[in-house]
N, C-alpha and C positions, 0 to 999 in steps of 0.2 A: 233602585236601592239607595244610591248616593243622594238623589233628590229628597227622598223621605228622611234620610239622616240629616240633611241640611235644614229641612223644615223644622226639625227639632232643635238644631243648634242655634238657628237665628233668634228665636225668642229668648233662648237661654243667654245668648250674648247680650241682648238688650237688658235682660233682668240683671245680669252681672254689672252692667254699666250703671243701672239705677241704684244698685247697692253701693257702688263706689261713690255715687253722688250723695248718699245719706251720711255725709261727713260729720254732721252736727249731732249725731245720735249714737248711742252705744247700748249694748245688751250685756248685763253682768260685767260691766267695766271693759267690755271688748268692743272697740269701734266697729260699727256696721260697715264703714268704708273698707276696713281691713278684711271683713268677711267677703266683700265684693271682689277685692283683689285676689283672695284665696280661691273664690268661686271661679273667676276667670282663668286662673292658673290651672285649677283642677279640670276645667272644661277643655283647655288646650292640651293637657297631658293625655286625656282620653283619646285624642286624635294624633298622638305623637308619630305613629307609623306613617302618616300622610306627609310629614315634613321632616322626617328624621335625617334625610340626606343633607339638610341645612347644616347639621353639626358634624358631618363626616369628613368635610374637606380638611386637607392638611393646613391650609391657610388659617382656618378657624382654630385648629388645635394649637398652632404656633402662637397665634395672638393671645389666646387664653393662657398659655404657658408663660409667655413674656410678661403678662400682667400679674399672674398669680404667684410666681416664684418669690418675688420680694415680699408678698403678703404672707407667705408661709412663715418666713423668718419673723415678721412682725407678729403673727398670730402666736408663735411659740413664746415670744417675749410676753405677750398678753397673758398667757397661761401662767407663767411664773410670777408675773406681777399682780395676778389676781384682779385684772381689769374686768369690766363688764362684757363678758363674751356674748351675752344675749344680744346686746346692741350690735356688735359686729356681725353676728349671724343673721340678724334681720336685714342689715345693709346688703349682705351677699344674697340673701333671698330676694330682695328687690331687683338686683341685677339679673339673677337667674330667671325671675318671673318676666322681666322685660324681654330677655332673649327668647324665651319660650313663646310668649304671646306675639312677638315680632315675627318669628318663623311661622307660627300658626296662622296669623292674619294675612301675611303675604301669600301663603299657599292657598288659603281659603278664598281670598278676593281675586285670585287669578285662576280659579277653578273652571268656571264657565259663565257665560253671559247671564243666564237666568238667576244664578245665585247672587251675582253682583247687583242686579236690579232689586231682588227681594230684600237683601240686607240694607240697601240704601233707602228703600221705601220705609222699612221699619225704623231706621235711624231718623228719617224725616218726621214720622209721626211722633217718635219719642221726643225729639227736639221741640216740636210744636207744643205738645202737651206739657212738657216740663217747663217751657217758657211761660205758659199760662200760670203754672203753679208758682214760679218765681215771682211773677207780678202779683199774684194773690198774697203770698207771704209778705211781700213788700208793703202792700196795703194793710194787711192784718197787723203788722208790727206798728203801724202808725195809728190805726183806728181801733186797736184792741179787739180785732176779730180772732177767731180761734186759729191757733197755730200749734202743730205738734210740739210737745215739750222738748226743748233742746237740752239734752242731759249729758252732753260731752263737754269736758272742760275746755277752756280757751287755749290758744297757742302762745300766750305770752309767758313771761318768766315764772309766774306764780301758777303752779299746776292746778290749784284748786279754785282759781278765780272764776267768776261768772262770765259767761259769754257776753260781750258787749254788742247790743243790738240797738243802741240809742245814741244819737248825736244831738246835743243841745244847741250848739252854735253852727252846725252844718246840716245841710239837707240829708235826709235818710238815704241809706245805701242798701241796695238789694244784695242779699246773700243766699237766697234760696234755701236749700237744705245743707249748705256748707257753713263752716264756722266763721269764715271771713269772705268779704266780697272778692278779694284777689284769688281765693281758691275757686270760687264759682267761675271766674273768668278763665283760670288756668285749665280747668277740666272741661268746661262746657263750650267755650269758644272754638277750639279746634274741631270739635265734632260738628258744630254749625257750619264752619268754613268748608268742611268736606262735603256736607250735604248741599250747601248753596252752590258749590262748584258743579255738582251733579245734576242740578235742575235743568231740564231741557227747555221748559217754557218759563216765562216770567210769572213768578208766584208772589204777588205783592203781600198778601196776608201773612204768609209764612215768614218772609223776610222782615216785615215790619214788626211782627210780634216778637220774633227772636232778637231783633235789633233793640227793641224796647227793653227786653229782659237783660241784655248785656249792658245797655246804656245806663240803666238804673243803678248799676254798681258804682257809677261815678269814679271809675278807676282810671288813673293815668296810664296804666298798662294797656287797657283796651283803646284808649284814645291814641296812644302811640302806635298801636298796631293798625288802627283805622287809617292812619297816614300811610302805612306800608301797603295796606289793601287798596287805598286810593291810587297809589303809584302803580300797583299791579293792574288796576283797572285802566289806567292810561296806557300801560304797556299792551294790554289786550286789544284796546281800540286801535293802537298803532299796528299790531301784528295781524289781527283778524278783520280789521276795517269795519267793526260793528260794536255796538254798546251792549254790555251785559247789564241790563236794568236790575237784575237781582242784587248785584253788589251795591248799586245806588240805593235801592230801597232798604238794604241792610245797613249801609253806612249812615244814612240821614238820621234815623232814630238813635243810633249809637252815639253819634257826635252831639246831637241835640240834648238827649237826656243825661249824657255823661258830663255835659258842660253846664247846663242850667238845672237848678233845683230849688225847691221851696222848703223852708225850715218846717220840720214836722210839728213843732209847737205852734206854728201859724195855722197849720191844717187842722190840728186837733189839740188845742191847748188844755183840754180836760182829760187827756190820756193819762194812763197810770204812770208813765215815766215823767211826763211834763208836770204832773201834780206835785212831784218831789222838788221842783225848782220854781215855785210860784213867783218869787221876786224877779227872777231872770225872764220868766215867761211874760210877765207884765211889761217888762222893758222891751222884749221882742215884739209884742203886739200893741205897744203903746201908740203907734202911729195909726193903727186900725187898718193897715195895708199888708198884703202878703209880701214877704221879703224874698225876692228872687236872688239867689247867690250863684255866681258863675265861677268855674275854675279858671285859673290863669292860663292863657295860651302857652306861656313859657313852661308850664308843668309837663307839657307833652315831651319836651326835649331835655328837661332837667332830670338828672338821675336821682337826686335826693341825697341827703347826708349818708344814710345807711348804705346805699348802693355804691356811693363814692368811696366809702370806707372799705367795702369789699374789693373794689377795683384796686385801691391803693395797696391793700393787703396782698392781692394777687401779684401785682407788678413788683412789689417789694421782695417776693420770694422767687422770682424768675431766675435770678443768678444762682440759686441753689435749689432747684425744683426736684427734690428727691421723693421717693415713696414714703409717705408718713403713716399710711394705714387709714382705713375708713373711720376708725374710732378717734383719731387724733386731729382731724381737720377743724372741728368746731372748738376744740380745746386750744389749738394754736391761734385760731382767730380771736378767741376770748382773751388770750394773753396779749395779743397785738392791741386789742381794743382797750385793755385795762392798764396799759403802760402809762398813758397820759393821765388817766384817772387816778392811778396810784400815786403818781407824782403830785397831782393836785391835792389829794387827801393828805399827803405828807406835809405839803406846804401849809395847808389849812390848820393842821393840828400841831405842827412843830415850829412855826414861825410867827412873827408878829404881823398883824393886819397891815401895818405901814409898809412892810416888805412886799406884801401882795399888791398893794396899790402901786408900788414902784415897778414891780416885775410885770404886772399886767396893765400898765397904764395906757397901752395902745390897742388893747383888744379885750373882749369880754372874758370874764373869769367865771368858770363853772360850767360843767357839761350837762349835769342833770342825768347822767347815765351810770350812776354808781352801781346799779344792779348787775352790770356785767362783771364786776369783781367777784360776785358770789354765784352768778348763774351763767351757764353757757349760752352763747348766742349762735344762731345758725348763719352760715354764709349766704344762704338763699340764692345760690347761683350754681347751676348744674356743672358748668365747665370748671369753675373754681373748685368745687367740691371734689370732683374726680381727678382733676390735675394735681391737687394737693394730696389726694389719697394714693394715686398710682404713679405720680411723678411725671417727668417730661415724656415718658413713653406714651402716656395717654394723649398728650397734645400732638405728638408726631403721628400717632395712629389716626386721630381725627382728621388731620391734614391729609394723610394718604387716602383715607376713605372718601373725603370730599373731592380730591383730585381724580380718583378712580370713577366716582359718580359722574363728574362733569365730562370726562373723556368718553365714557360709555353711553351717555345720553345727550342727545341734541338739545340745545337751549331752546326749548319750546315753552308755550304758555303753561302746560301741565308740569313741566320740569321746574319752572320758576315757582309755581304755586306749591309744589311739594316742598321746596326749600323753605318757603315762607312758613309752612306748617311746622317743619322741624325747628326753624328758628324760634317760633312761638314757644315751643317746649324748652328750648335751650336757654332762653333768658327769663323764663318764668320764675316766680319766687319759690318753687318747689325744687330743692337741691338734689333730689335723687330720682333716678328712673324707677319705674314700677310697671306692673302688669298692664295698667290702663294706657300708659304712654306707649308701650310696645304694641298694644292692640290698634290704637289710632294711627300711629306712624306706619305700622304694617299695612293697614287698610289703605292709607293714603298712597303708599308706594305701589301696592298692588293695583289700585284703581287708576291712579294718575300716570304711573310710569310703565308698569308691566301690562296693564290692561287699558291703555288710553283709547281703545276703540270701543269701549263698552257703551251701551245705550244709556243715555241719561234718563233720569226719572222725571 
């Protein structure tokens, strides 16, 4: 009976993941990726009796109470101030979905050996097929092949803007069915990492194809994590006295394709996008040679201006880290970002240019980020977002959970790998947890920690 039930659940889980991955599309103004999150949540709720004990512990109740009591006061203030309650409700729904899927996937993945093998095999096939689709869309956007119409607005400040899928002076970047390359990495990479760790034999084709799909994003994020995976590979060689070639065949295409690229107007100067920049294309192709561009090695360790601003904002609030509410984090960050810009605008409009030349004689003047004055910006960091929302309590609880995990589990290859997957989500540009995060982290915990004796695929 249980086996038949799981035979139905497994393809439904994969279907839910696929819907989550359709981030660039919407139906009647409702993002399909949101439908996928709701589908996964609904699927987990139908199995609630299987893992309901997860929510019955006194420790869980006390933690929830500790985090939510300040939020109740903030929520009451929101009601009287007529703030956007829908935004706050959706933020709490994300947290609820994360916890439900986390409990569901941990319980499911520790159920029995057959189920673990079946779900991993299906994840393996999904990763391989989706990687081929990512590569196809990458080529389709360069050579004007057919691609499903991307009808969801972009993620920048202007909601109605067209999604950017063209880079004139930089090599093309893969984004698959997501709106941005960084989103593709955030959602797809941890799934691949989980599957690669489960491979019993060396699978060159799978690792190379998935590595190419990830590498074509040309993301510094994936290059940075490739360094971490490489260090993990060295650790496994030291501990297990053998080489995991699957990681090698995954890392090589990731590093190569994320480092080197050819301008798309070199490859197809007559494309629809390139035809709008004829003079620039003529300059690009003037030498008659393909222009290979490479990312700087320093970009792997550099955080970038935006991330440095987030870190600066976070450390600047540590001396008074109180609960601000889920709806206030981005507003506070926007205010922090706009202080210098507001001063700059004042000086520009209210003083003489000679004063500006004197005041800024030793550094450049002008930020070019005036949009933050009128539009909220996201912190794009999960730890910063929730520590600002829940206060110092969240930081303390994270620390205690980490200490508890380390003391209860021996420092093994599987334990380190699980920490790497969690770290991947933690520093991703997505600032909130969601149902998909709970699903993958739960499966990783169940397969790597609780069920580390499972048969690999």
